[in-house]
C-alpha angles and dihedrals in degrees: 000000000000118000095248091059090051088059091056092046090050091050089050092052092048092048092048092049092049092049092048090050092049090047090052091052093048092048089059090061098045105032091106089059098052098081089048091050090051091050092050090050092052092048091051091051091051092048089050092051092049092049091049091049090050091049091048091050092049092051090048091050091052093047128246115299117245114271115226 
């Protein structure tokens, strides 16, 4: 591997290490929120499923629209 590519690889490793360190610090501040965020995500998925089922039932009750 030429020397100039080693520089880029080294910069990539340093950047990745810095981002992992910063992520670890941030996670310490927000770790209490993560279960709540997961719960909110699950609730939003369930609401979306219920709305889609309601929409599907309404379309079925009205009859299928004519296909061109």
